[in-house]
Backbone as JSON, one array per atom type, in Angstrom:
{
  "sequence": "MRYISFSALLLSALLCLQGCASLETAGTPAPDPSVLRVGITPNMPPFIFKDAGTIAGLEADMARALGEALGRKTVFVELPWESLIPALQEDRIDMVMSGMSITPEREAQVYFADPYVQAGQTVLMRVADIRDYAYPELIVLTKGKIGIEAGTTGELFAQSRCPKATLVPFPSAEAAVKALVRRRVDMVIHDAPVIWNLAADYEDRGVAAAAYSLTEEYLAWAVNPGDPKLLADANRVRAQWKADGRLSEFVRRWLPWAKQ",
  "N": [[-35.28, -26.85, 24.67], [-32.53, -26.76, 25.13], [-31.74, -26.04, 22.57], [-32.86, -23.48, 22.29], [-31.44, -22.1, 24.26], [-28.85, -22.28, 23.27], [-29.12, -20.8, 20.91], [-29.72, -18.28, 21.9], [-27.37, -17.78, 23.25], [-25.54, -17.74, 21.12], [-26.5, -15.52, 19.67], [-26.05, -13.53, 21.57], [-23.24, -13.61, 21.7], [-22.57, -12.81, 19.11], [-23.56, -10.21, 19.08], [-21.93, -9.11, 21.0], [-19.42, -9.32, 19.77], [-19.85, -7.6, 17.63], [-20.28, -5.21, 18.95], [-17.83, -4.87, 20.16], [-16.05, -4.38, 18.15], [-13.35, -2.71, 16.46], [-13.37, 0.83, 16.53], [-11.9, 2.29, 14.83], [-11.41, 1.03, 12.43], [-13.54, 0.21, 9.87], [-16.23, -1.48, 8.06], [-17.78, -0.67, 5.45], [-18.38, 2.35, 5.86], [-21.19, 4.59, 6.0], [-21.62, 7.57, 3.97], [-20.54, 10.5, 5.54], [-20.15, 13.76, 6.47], [-18.53, 14.4, 8.61], [-16.72, 12.43, 8.82], [-13.76, 10.95, 7.59], [-13.29, 8.74, 5.2], [-10.99, 6.4, 4.67], [-9.52, 4.43, 2.33], [-7.71, 1.4, 2.46], [-5.18, -1.11, 1.95], [-3.83, -3.07, 4.05], [-1.14, -4.36, 3.8], [1.42, -3.62, 3.22], [4.06, -2.79, 4.38], [6.64, -0.28, 4.64], [4.48, 1.46, 4.38], [1.67, 0.98, 4.86], [0.24, -1.11, 7.21], [-0.48, -3.77, 9.57], [0.08, -3.67, 13.0], [0.2, -5.59, 15.64], [-2.57, -5.7, 15.42], [-3.27, -3.05, 15.1], [-3.65, -0.36, 12.81], [-0.89, 0.79, 11.07], [2.05, 2.68, 10.0], [3.49, 4.84, 7.42], [1.43, 5.98, 5.76], [-0.75, 5.61, 7.44], [-0.14, 7.27, 9.64], [-0.19, 9.77, 8.33], [-2.83, 9.82, 7.42], [-4.36, 9.92, 9.77], [-3.46, 12.37, 10.76], [-4.23, 14.05, 8.68], [-7.03, 13.83, 8.78], [-7.45, 15.03, 11.28], [-6.53, 17.64, 10.7], [-8.5, 18.43, 8.93], [-10.69, 18.45, 10.48], [-12.14, 16.1, 10.74], [-13.16, 12.76, 11.54], [-10.97, 10.14, 11.15], [-11.52, 7.16, 9.49], [-10.54, 3.96, 8.82], [-10.92, 1.92, 5.99], [-10.78, -1.26, 5.16], [-9.8, -2.95, 2.28], [-9.46, -5.2, -0.55], [-6.59, -4.76, -2.68], [-7.2, -4.41, -5.45], [-9.74, -3.45, -5.3], [-9.75, -0.86, -4.4], [-9.7, 1.53, -6.08], [-12.18, 1.19, -7.55], [-13.88, 1.43, -5.3], [-13.52, 4.11, -4.6], [-14.6, 5.33, -6.88], [-17.23, 4.56, -6.65], [-18.07, 5.93, -4.49], [-17.74, 4.8, -1.97], [-15.62, 5.14, -0.36], [-13.56, 7.94, 0.65], [-10.9, 8.6, 0.15], [-7.84, 7.1, -1.02], [-5.2, 5.93, 0.77], [-2.64, 4.32, 0.61], [-0.04, 3.7, -0.22], [-0.01, 4.22, -3.01], [1.02, 4.53, -6.36], [1.27, 7.15, -8.78], [-0.12, 6.77, -11.93], [-0.71, 6.99, -15.5], [-2.99, 5.5, -16.2], [-4.39, 5.25, -13.79], [-4.78, 7.95, -13.21], [-6.68, 8.58, -15.07], [-8.95, 7.67, -13.93], [-9.34, 8.53, -11.28], [-8.87, 11.33, -8.98], [-5.66, 12.64, -8.12], [-3.88, 13.75, -5.32], [-1.21, 16.14, -4.73], [2.07, 14.72, -5.07], [3.69, 12.98, -2.36], [6.06, 11.68, -1.96], [8.97, 10.46, -3.68], [9.45, 7.48, -5.43], [10.03, 4.18, -6.73], [10.38, 1.24, -8.8], [12.08, -1.7, -7.7], [14.27, -4.56, -7.24], [14.14, -7.63, -5.49], [16.24, -10.26, -4.7], [17.83, -13.53, -4.51], [20.82, -13.74, -2.63], [22.83, -15.22, -3.8], [22.35, -14.82, -6.47], [22.97, -12.25, -7.19], [25.15, -11.33, -8.79], [24.35, -12.24, -11.26], [22.35, -10.54, -11.92], [23.33, -7.91, -12.07], [22.88, -5.51, -13.32], [20.25, -3.28, -14.44], [19.41, -3.88, -17.06], [19.74, -6.61, -17.27], [17.69, -7.63, -15.79], [15.52, -7.04, -17.4], [15.99, -8.78, -19.49], [15.63, -11.27, -18.42], [14.69, -14.72, -18.24], [13.49, -15.91, -16.25], [11.35, -16.59, -13.35], [9.23, -14.15, -12.13], [8.18, -12.76, -9.18], [5.28, -11.01, -8.37], [3.05, -8.49, -7.0], [-0.28, -8.62, -7.65], [-1.89, -6.19, -9.71], [-0.3, -4.0, -9.19], [2.23, -1.42, -9.79], [4.57, -2.72, -10.06], [3.85, -5.15, -11.23], [2.96, -4.08, -13.66], [5.38, -3.06, -14.72], [6.85, -5.47, -15.05], [5.23, -6.83, -16.88], [5.37, -5.18, -19.15], [8.08, -4.77, -19.66], [9.58, -7.05, -19.36], [9.5, -9.33, -21.33], [10.25, -12.0, -21.74], [10.04, -13.26, -19.36], [8.37, -15.23, -16.8], [5.5, -14.39, -15.15], [4.53, -14.46, -11.78], [1.84, -14.16, -9.82], [1.05, -12.78, -6.56], [-0.72, -12.35, -3.43], [0.39, -10.4, -1.85], [3.41, -8.43, -1.32], [5.07, -9.58, 0.58], [4.26, -12.24, 0.58], [5.22, -12.96, -1.91], [7.97, -12.73, -1.46], [8.39, -14.76, 0.39], [7.98, -16.9, -1.29], [10.18, -16.53, -2.93], [12.27, -17.11, -1.17], [11.77, -19.8, -0.89], [12.47, -20.65, -3.34], [10.62, -20.71, -5.39], [10.18, -18.63, -7.07], [12.33, -16.45, -9.01], [12.97, -13.83, -8.53], [11.7, -10.78, -7.03], [9.68, -8.08, -7.86], [8.9, -4.86, -6.85], [7.64, -1.85, -5.19], [10.34, 0.27, -4.27], [10.72, 1.15, -1.46], [9.21, -0.8, -0.12], [10.5, -3.15, -0.89], [13.05, -2.68, 0.24], [12.39, -2.68, 2.93], [11.48, -5.32, 3.25], [13.81, -6.65, 2.54], [15.42, -6.13, 4.74], [13.94, -7.45, 6.72], [14.11, -10.1, 5.88], [16.76, -10.68, 5.68], [18.37, -12.62, 6.89], [17.58, -14.84, 5.54], [18.84, -15.13, 3.19], [18.43, -13.25, 1.09], [18.54, -10.22, -0.89], [18.32, -6.73, -1.72], [18.37, -5.12, -4.94], [20.89, -2.8, -6.07], [19.93, -0.67, -7.47], [17.37, 1.31, -9.15], [14.49, 0.5, -11.05], [12.55, 2.08, -12.16], [11.17, 5.44, -12.08], [8.98, 6.83, -9.89], [6.07, 8.44, -8.44], [4.45, 8.79, -5.37], [1.16, 9.22, -4.13], [-1.9, 10.52, -2.64], [-4.96, 9.14, -3.53], [-8.02, 10.5, -4.59], [-11.55, 10.74, -4.19], [-13.24, 11.03, -7.22], [-15.5, 12.54, -7.42], [-15.34, 14.6, -5.64], [-14.06, 17.4, -5.64], [-13.51, 19.4, -3.77], [-12.44, 18.09, -1.55], [-10.06, 17.23, -2.68], [-8.78, 19.72, -3.08], [-8.6, 20.54, -0.41], [-6.95, 18.51, 0.65], [-4.59, 18.94, -0.79], [-4.0, 21.48, 0.14], [-3.44, 21.03, 2.86], [-1.27, 19.26, 2.61], [0.59, 20.99, 1.36], [0.95, 22.82, 3.41], [2.12, 21.17, 5.36], [4.45, 20.56, 3.97], [5.68, 23.06, 3.92], [6.1, 23.64, 6.65], [7.72, 21.61, 7.49], [6.65, 19.29, 8.47], [5.84, 17.25, 6.76], [8.27, 16.15, 5.89], [9.08, 15.1, 8.32], [7.2, 13.06, 8.77], [7.84, 11.36, 6.57], [10.59, 10.8, 6.96], [10.51, 9.33, 9.29], [9.53, 6.83, 8.55], [10.63, 6.27, 6.04], [13.6, 6.76, 5.79], [15.49, 6.96, 3.76], [14.29, 7.94, 1.51], [13.42, 10.03, -1.36], [12.03, 13.32, -1.57]],
  "CA": [[-34.75, -25.91, 25.66], [-31.11, -26.64, 24.85], [-31.62, -25.32, 21.3], [-33.15, -22.07, 22.56], [-30.33, -21.53, 25.04], [-27.69, -22.13, 22.38], [-29.4, -19.69, 19.99], [-29.59, -17.03, 22.66], [-25.94, -17.59, 23.52], [-24.91, -17.36, 19.86], [-26.9, -14.14, 19.39], [-25.34, -12.67, 22.52], [-21.83, -13.55, 21.3], [-22.47, -12.01, 17.9], [-23.76, -8.81, 19.45], [-20.73, -8.67, 21.71], [-18.36, -9.12, 18.78], [-20.17, -6.41, 16.85], [-20.09, -4.03, 19.79], [-16.43, -4.74, 20.54], [-15.22, -4.14, 16.98], [-12.58, -1.46, 16.5], [-14.02, 2.02, 15.99], [-11.01, 2.93, 13.87], [-11.5, 0.33, 11.17], [-14.93, -0.15, 9.61], [-16.44, -2.18, 6.81], [-17.98, 0.39, 4.46], [-19.24, 3.3, 6.56], [-22.01, 5.46, 5.17], [-21.07, 8.93, 3.83], [-20.77, 11.39, 6.68], [-19.17, 14.84, 6.31], [-17.63, 14.5, 9.75], [-15.85, 11.26, 8.78], [-12.89, 10.79, 6.43], [-13.21, 7.3, 4.94], [-9.7, 6.18, 4.0], [-9.36, 3.06, 1.87], [-6.36, 0.86, 2.64], [-4.87, -2.54, 1.9], [-2.73, -3.01, 5.03], [-0.16, -5.44, 3.65], [2.51, -3.0, 2.48], [4.97, -2.0, 5.2], [6.33, 0.58, 5.77], [3.43, 2.43, 4.06], [0.43, 0.68, 5.59], [0.26, -2.5, 7.66], [-1.03, -3.95, 10.91], [1.04, -3.95, 14.06], [-0.59, -6.07, 16.78], [-3.97, -5.38, 15.19], [-3.46, -1.62, 14.89], [-3.19, 0.14, 11.52], [0.34, 1.55, 11.29], [2.82, 3.01, 8.82], [3.54, 6.23, 6.96], [0.12, 6.44, 5.32], [-1.63, 5.64, 8.61], [0.16, 8.51, 10.38], [-0.66, 10.92, 7.57], [-4.29, 9.77, 7.36], [-4.89, 10.42, 11.03], [-3.14, 13.79, 10.85], [-5.06, 14.76, 7.7], [-8.37, 13.91, 9.34], [-7.42, 16.04, 12.33], [-6.41, 18.95, 10.07], [-9.76, 18.75, 8.25], [-11.77, 18.41, 11.45], [-12.94, 14.92, 10.46], [-12.67, 11.53, 12.16], [-10.43, 9.2, 10.18], [-11.96, 5.77, 9.61], [-9.88, 3.12, 7.81], [-11.77, 0.93, 5.35], [-9.89, -2.27, 4.6], [-10.3, -3.51, 1.03], [-8.42, -5.76, -1.41], [-5.94, -3.73, -3.49], [-7.88, -4.17, -6.72], [-11.05, -2.83, -5.03], [-9.61, 0.5, -3.86], [-10.16, 2.54, -7.03], [-13.64, 1.07, -7.7], [-14.56, 1.95, -4.11], [-13.51, 5.57, -4.76], [-15.53, 5.7, -7.95], [-18.59, 4.26, -6.21], [-18.32, 6.76, -3.3], [-17.72, 4.0, -0.75], [-14.55, 5.74, 0.43], [-13.24, 9.3, 0.23], [-9.52, 8.66, -0.28], [-6.96, 5.93, -0.87], [-3.89, 6.26, 1.33], [-2.17, 2.95, 0.74], [1.18, 3.52, -1.0], [-0.39, 4.12, -4.42], [1.79, 5.32, -7.31], [0.53, 7.83, -9.85], [0.08, 6.27, -13.28], [-1.71, 7.57, -16.41], [-4.21, 4.71, -16.15], [-5.11, 5.61, -12.57], [-5.18, 9.35, -13.32], [-7.89, 8.64, -15.9], [-10.08, 7.16, -13.16], [-9.5, 9.23, -9.99], [-7.99, 12.46, -8.73], [-4.51, 12.43, -7.24], [-3.3, 14.92, -4.67], [0.2, 16.33, -5.06], [2.87, 13.62, -4.52], [4.35, 13.21, -1.07], [7.39, 11.07, -1.96], [9.41, 9.83, -4.92], [9.85, 6.09, -5.24], [10.28, 3.49, -7.98], [10.44, -0.21, -8.66], [13.38, -2.35, -7.64], [14.23, -6.02, -7.27], [14.69, -8.45, -4.41], [16.71, -11.54, -5.26], [18.69, -14.29, -3.62], [22.18, -13.22, -2.62], [23.64, -16.0, -4.75], [22.05, -14.41, -7.85], [23.22, -10.82, -7.37], [26.03, -11.1, -9.94], [23.62, -12.53, -12.49], [21.44, -9.42, -12.19], [24.06, -6.75, -11.57], [22.44, -4.3, -14.02], [18.81, -3.32, -14.76], [19.2, -4.51, -18.36], [19.69, -8.06, -17.1], [16.34, -7.92, -15.31], [14.64, -6.98, -18.57], [16.26, -9.93, -20.35], [15.5, -12.53, -17.7], [13.71, -15.73, -18.64], [13.09, -16.55, -15.01], [10.04, -16.34, -12.77], [9.2, -12.91, -11.36], [7.07, -12.63, -8.25], [4.7, -9.66, -8.34], [1.74, -8.34, -6.36], [-1.22, -8.31, -8.72], [-2.5, -4.88, -9.73], [0.65, -2.96, -8.79], [3.12, -0.95, -10.85], [5.57, -3.78, -10.25], [3.29, -6.04, -12.25], [2.95, -3.35, -14.93], [6.75, -3.05, -15.24], [7.23, -6.81, -15.49], [4.46, -7.16, -18.08], [5.75, -4.37, -20.3], [9.52, -4.68, -19.88], [10.24, -8.35, -19.21], [8.65, -10.2, -22.16], [10.67, -13.4, -21.71], [9.86, -13.78, -18.01], [7.07, -15.76, -16.37], [5.04, -13.63, -14.0], [3.82, -15.26, -10.79], [1.17, -13.19, -8.95], [0.84, -13.1, -5.15], [-1.62, -11.38, -2.81], [1.16, -9.35, -1.19], [4.84, -8.5, -1.58], [5.7, -10.51, 1.51], [3.99, -13.6, 0.1], [6.15, -13.19, -3.01], [9.31, -12.92, -0.89], [8.43, -16.11, 0.96], [8.16, -17.8, -2.43], [11.57, -16.36, -3.35], [13.09, -17.87, -0.23], [11.54, -21.23, -1.16], [12.94, -20.88, -4.71], [9.49, -20.84, -6.3], [10.4, -17.57, -8.06], [13.75, -16.07, -9.09], [13.11, -12.46, -8.05], [10.45, -10.08, -6.73], [9.7, -6.66, -8.23], [7.88, -4.09, -6.12], [8.1, -0.51, -4.83], [11.63, 0.21, -3.59], [10.64, 1.15, 0.0], [8.69, -2.09, 0.33], [11.59, -4.11, -1.08], [14.09, -2.43, 1.25], [11.86, -3.12, 4.22], [11.47, -6.78, 3.25], [15.2, -7.1, 2.52], [15.88, -6.1, 6.13], [13.23, -8.48, 7.49], [14.48, -11.45, 5.43], [18.2, -10.71, 5.42], [18.95, -13.89, 7.33], [17.08, -15.92, 4.69], [19.63, -15.19, 1.97], [17.94, -12.39, 0.01], [19.06, -8.85, -0.84], [17.75, -5.81, -2.71], [19.28, -4.59, -5.96], [21.44, -1.48, -5.74], [19.47, 0.27, -8.49], [15.93, 1.4, -9.36], [14.06, 0.19, -12.41], [11.67, 3.15, -12.63], [11.0, 6.6, -11.21], [7.55, 7.0, -9.67], [5.67, 9.34, -7.36], [3.33, 8.28, -4.6], [0.23, 10.29, -3.74], [-3.21, 10.09, -2.16], [-6.02, 9.15, -4.54], [-9.2, 11.17, -4.02], [-12.84, 10.52, -4.84], [-13.34, 11.94, -8.36], [-16.68, 13.4, -7.28], [-15.15, 15.5, -4.5], [-12.93, 18.32, -5.89], [-13.19, 20.17, -2.55], [-11.53, 17.28, -0.74], [-8.76, 17.3, -3.34], [-8.19, 21.02, -2.76], [-8.26, 20.54, 1.02], [-5.81, 17.62, 0.86], [-3.41, 19.63, -1.31], [-3.69, 22.61, 1.03], [-2.8, 20.49, 4.07], [0.04, 18.76, 2.2], [1.46, 22.15, 1.15], [1.27, 23.36, 4.74], [3.09, 20.25, 5.95], [5.71, 20.73, 3.25], [6.28, 24.34, 4.33], [6.53, 23.68, 8.06], [8.62, 20.5, 7.75], [5.99, 18.12, 9.03], [5.84, 16.19, 5.76], [9.58, 15.51, 5.99], [9.12, 14.32, 9.56], [6.45, 11.83, 8.51], [8.56, 10.5, 5.64], [11.85, 10.35, 7.56], [10.25, 8.33, 10.32], [9.29, 5.52, 7.95], [11.46, 6.1, 4.84], [14.72, 7.69, 5.97], [16.3, 7.0, 2.55], [13.48, 8.32, 0.36], [13.46, 11.38, -1.92], [10.74, 14.01, -1.46]],
  "C": [[-33.26, -25.69, 25.41], [-30.89, -25.84, 23.57], [-31.85, -23.84, 21.5], [-32.0, -21.42, 23.31], [-29.12, -21.32, 24.16], [-27.88, -20.95, 21.43], [-29.22, -18.36, 20.69], [-28.12, -16.74, 22.93], [-25.2, -17.12, 22.26], [-25.22, -15.92, 19.51], [-26.17, -13.17, 20.29], [-23.88, -12.51, 22.13], [-21.65, -12.68, 20.08], [-22.62, -10.53, 18.2], [-22.54, -8.26, 20.18], [-19.6, -8.4, 20.74], [-18.59, -7.86, 17.98], [-19.9, -5.16, 17.67], [-18.65, -3.8, 20.14], [-15.52, -4.47, 19.36], [-14.54, -2.79, 17.08], [-13.36, -0.32, 15.88], [-13.18, 2.65, 14.91], [-11.12, 2.31, 12.5], [-12.92, -0.15, 10.97], [-15.03, -0.92, 8.32], [-16.56, -1.18, 5.67], [-18.91, 1.41, 5.08], [-20.0, 4.19, 5.6], [-21.37, 6.84, 5.08], [-21.48, 9.81, 5.0], [-19.74, 12.5, 6.58], [-18.21, 15.0, 7.47], [-16.61, 13.36, 9.78], [-15.04, 11.27, 7.49], [-12.67, 9.3, 6.24], [-11.97, 7.03, 4.08], [-9.57, 4.7, 3.63], [-7.92, 2.6, 1.95], [-6.34, -0.63, 2.34], [-3.64, -2.72, 2.79], [-1.76, -4.18, 4.98], [1.13, -4.92, 3.03], [3.38, -2.15, 3.42], [6.14, -1.48, 4.36], [5.21, 1.6, 5.51], [2.17, 2.2, 4.88], [0.42, -0.81, 5.93], [-0.38, -2.56, 9.04], [0.07, -4.35, 11.87], [0.24, -4.29, 15.31], [-2.05, -5.64, 16.64], [-4.27, -3.91, 14.94], [-2.91, -1.21, 13.53], [-2.01, 1.06, 11.75], [1.0, 1.84, 9.95], [2.74, 4.47, 8.45], [2.16, 6.74, 6.58], [-0.86, 6.52, 6.49], [-1.4, 6.92, 9.41], [-0.39, 9.72, 9.66], [-2.18, 10.97, 7.51], [-4.9, 10.32, 8.63], [-4.65, 11.93, 11.17], [-3.98, 14.6, 9.87], [-6.49, 14.89, 8.22], [-8.46, 14.97, 10.42], [-7.36, 17.44, 11.73], [-7.71, 19.39, 9.41], [-10.94, 18.75, 9.21], [-12.7, 17.22, 11.24], [-12.31, 13.7, 11.15], [-12.2, 10.57, 11.07], [-10.9, 7.79, 10.48], [-11.3, 4.98, 8.48], [-10.84, 2.06, 7.3], [-10.86, -0.07, 4.64], [-10.54, -2.94, 3.39], [-9.15, -4.23, 0.32], [-7.87, -4.65, -2.32], [-6.73, -3.38, -4.74], [-9.26, -3.51, -6.54], [-10.95, -1.37, -4.6], [-10.14, 1.56, -4.83], [-11.65, 2.4, -7.32], [-14.41, 1.62, -6.51], [-14.59, 3.48, -4.12], [-14.57, 6.0, -5.76], [-16.99, 5.51, -7.54], [-18.95, 5.0, -4.92], [-18.46, 5.92, -2.03], [-16.59, 4.42, 0.17], [-14.26, 7.13, -0.12], [-11.83, 9.41, -0.36], [-8.9, 7.27, -0.24], [-5.63, 6.45, -0.37], [-3.22, 4.93, 1.65], [-0.94, 2.69, -0.12], [0.91, 3.41, -2.48], [0.45, 5.06, -5.28], [0.87, 5.99, -8.32], [0.89, 7.18, -11.18], [-0.96, 6.91, -14.19], [-3.04, 6.82, -16.35], [-5.04, 5.07, -14.92], [-5.59, 7.06, -12.62], [-6.44, 9.51, -14.17], [-9.14, 8.24, -15.12], [-10.37, 7.96, -11.88], [-8.64, 10.49, -9.98], [-6.79, 11.99, -7.92], [-4.11, 13.76, -6.62], [-1.85, 15.05, -5.1], [1.03, 15.22, -4.4], [3.5, 13.99, -3.18], [5.74, 12.57, -1.01], [7.69, 10.48, -3.33], [9.88, 8.41, -4.6], [10.16, 5.48, -6.6], [10.32, 2.0, -7.73], [11.88, -0.68, -8.52], [13.18, -3.84, -7.42], [14.8, -6.6, -5.98], [15.05, -9.8, -5.01], [17.5, -12.3, -4.2], [20.12, -13.77, -3.74], [23.05, -13.94, -3.64], [23.44, -15.56, -6.19], [22.4, -12.95, -8.14], [24.11, -10.55, -8.58], [25.31, -11.33, -11.26], [22.7, -11.38, -12.9], [22.06, -8.11, -11.7], [23.6, -5.44, -12.19], [20.95, -4.41, -14.35], [18.52, -4.03, -16.08], [19.08, -6.03, -18.26], [18.35, -8.51, -16.54], [15.39, -8.0, -16.5], [14.8, -8.23, -19.44], [15.98, -11.28, -19.69], [14.42, -13.43, -18.3], [13.16, -16.44, -17.4], [11.68, -16.2, -14.59], [10.12, -15.1, -11.88], [7.97, -12.89, -10.48], [6.58, -11.19, -8.21], [3.43, -9.68, -7.49], [0.78, -7.87, -7.43], [-1.8, -6.91, -8.57], [-1.59, -3.74, -9.37], [1.48, -2.51, -9.98], [4.29, -1.91, -11.05], [5.11, -4.78, -11.3], [3.32, -5.36, -13.62], [4.34, -3.32, -15.55], [7.12, -4.42, -15.81], [6.5, -7.2, -16.77], [5.01, -6.45, -19.31], [7.23, -4.46, -20.65], [10.25, -6.02, -19.82], [9.48, -9.41, -20.0], [9.01, -11.67, -22.1], [10.42, -14.06, -20.35], [8.48, -14.4, -17.83], [6.66, -15.03, -15.11], [4.22, -14.53, -13.08], [3.17, -14.3, -9.8], [1.0, -13.71, -7.52], [-0.06, -12.03, -4.53], [-0.9, -10.24, -2.1], [2.63, -9.51, -1.54], [5.51, -9.51, -0.66], [5.45, -11.96, 1.1], [4.94, -13.94, -1.06], [7.56, -13.45, -2.5], [9.43, -14.3, -0.26], [8.61, -17.15, -0.14], [9.59, -17.72, -2.97], [12.49, -17.18, -2.46], [12.97, -19.37, -0.5], [11.93, -21.63, -2.58], [11.8, -21.18, -5.68], [9.51, -19.74, -7.36], [11.87, -17.17, -7.99], [14.01, -14.66, -8.58], [11.73, -11.92, -7.74], [10.63, -8.62, -7.12], [8.56, -5.96, -7.53], [8.44, -2.7, -5.86], [9.37, -0.61, -3.99], [11.51, 0.24, -2.06], [10.13, -0.17, 0.57], [9.77, -3.16, 0.22], [12.67, -3.92, -0.03], [13.64, -2.91, 2.62], [11.89, -4.65, 4.32], [12.89, -7.35, 3.21], [15.77, -7.13, 3.94], [15.24, -7.22, 6.94], [13.71, -9.89, 7.15], [15.97, -11.58, 5.13], [18.83, -12.05, 5.79], [18.45, -15.08, 6.54], [17.75, -15.92, 3.32], [19.12, -14.37, 0.81], [18.51, -10.98, 0.2], [18.41, -8.03, -1.94], [18.81, -5.38, -3.71], [19.73, -3.2, -5.57], [21.0, -0.42, -6.75], [17.93, 0.28, -8.5], [15.62, 1.09, -10.82], [13.21, 1.3, -13.01], [11.76, 4.33, -11.67], [9.51, 6.87, -11.1], [7.31, 7.96, -8.51], [4.43, 8.77, -6.69], [2.47, 9.44, -4.12], [-1.06, 9.67, -3.22], [-4.2, 10.18, -3.32], [-7.3, 9.65, -3.87], [-10.43, 10.86, -4.86], [-13.03, 11.51, -5.98], [-14.57, 12.85, -8.31], [-16.54, 14.43, -6.18], [-13.95, 16.42, -4.73], [-12.57, 19.15, -4.66], [-12.22, 19.39, -1.67], [-10.14, 17.29, -1.35], [-8.05, 18.6, -3.0], [-7.76, 21.08, -1.3], [-7.03, 19.68, 1.3], [-4.53, 18.28, 0.36], [-3.01, 20.81, -0.42], [-2.95, 22.11, 2.27], [-1.41, 19.96, 3.72], [1.03, 19.9, 1.99], [1.88, 22.77, 2.48], [2.3, 22.48, 5.43], [4.45, 20.38, 5.29], [6.44, 21.98, 3.73], [6.82, 24.3, 5.75], [7.41, 22.49, 8.45], [7.96, 19.24, 8.27], [5.97, 16.95, 8.04], [7.17, 15.43, 5.8], [9.69, 14.65, 7.23], [8.38, 13.0, 9.38], [7.29, 10.86, 7.68], [9.84, 9.95, 6.27], [11.64, 9.27, 8.6], [10.17, 6.93, 9.72], [10.19, 5.22, 6.76], [12.67, 7.02, 4.91], [15.6, 7.86, 4.72], [15.58, 7.61, 1.36], [13.7, 9.76, -0.08], [12.07, 11.99, -1.84], [10.66, 15.11, -2.52]]
}
């Protein structure tokens, strides 16, 4: 009798949890023309992150607005970073809106909408080391440990341009910065807006961002390669936002220093 009661209670709790789950974030929703399935890895403020359990950031604002413009309900699908492009290719999501840079390797796998902002890689280091890395050339020559987020253009830069360095991968840029504070790595390379955001958050922990960029990159929405209509629709909405100033409003809210 006690076993039956416990089983019933467990089943009831599971059903409650399932019914109370957020309608905005789903696992892998089935294709539905009325739904815009947006793949995200919400660990990259100010582009995409969680604020008290709610998906927030520049990409989140644009994703919701894009869904509204297309007459579709935006549903965020949380995935590991390295799973985003495979999910597009397998038609498990419609778009990636997660601070993704355009690269030739990615362009060979998916469609990219027109860029919405210019960015690039930069470095976060301990304040005590700023003089040692006063110029980009000194980063390239470093023999130290570089913290990177696996699968990002920061990792690509470090692999290709810093042959003497030891690369230390982390699941997120913030995890890499925590390692920097603990002196487990000597610097962190990531997208400049992410580095600037983390520099502000960890300023009192003795770290600072470099005053230069290592690369010039453009960020854009990645689109399911089997859906050219969605690509055209996304570009149409982006062009409209560009013309009426709404795109600048989105970007200025989260990246007041960024180039468009």
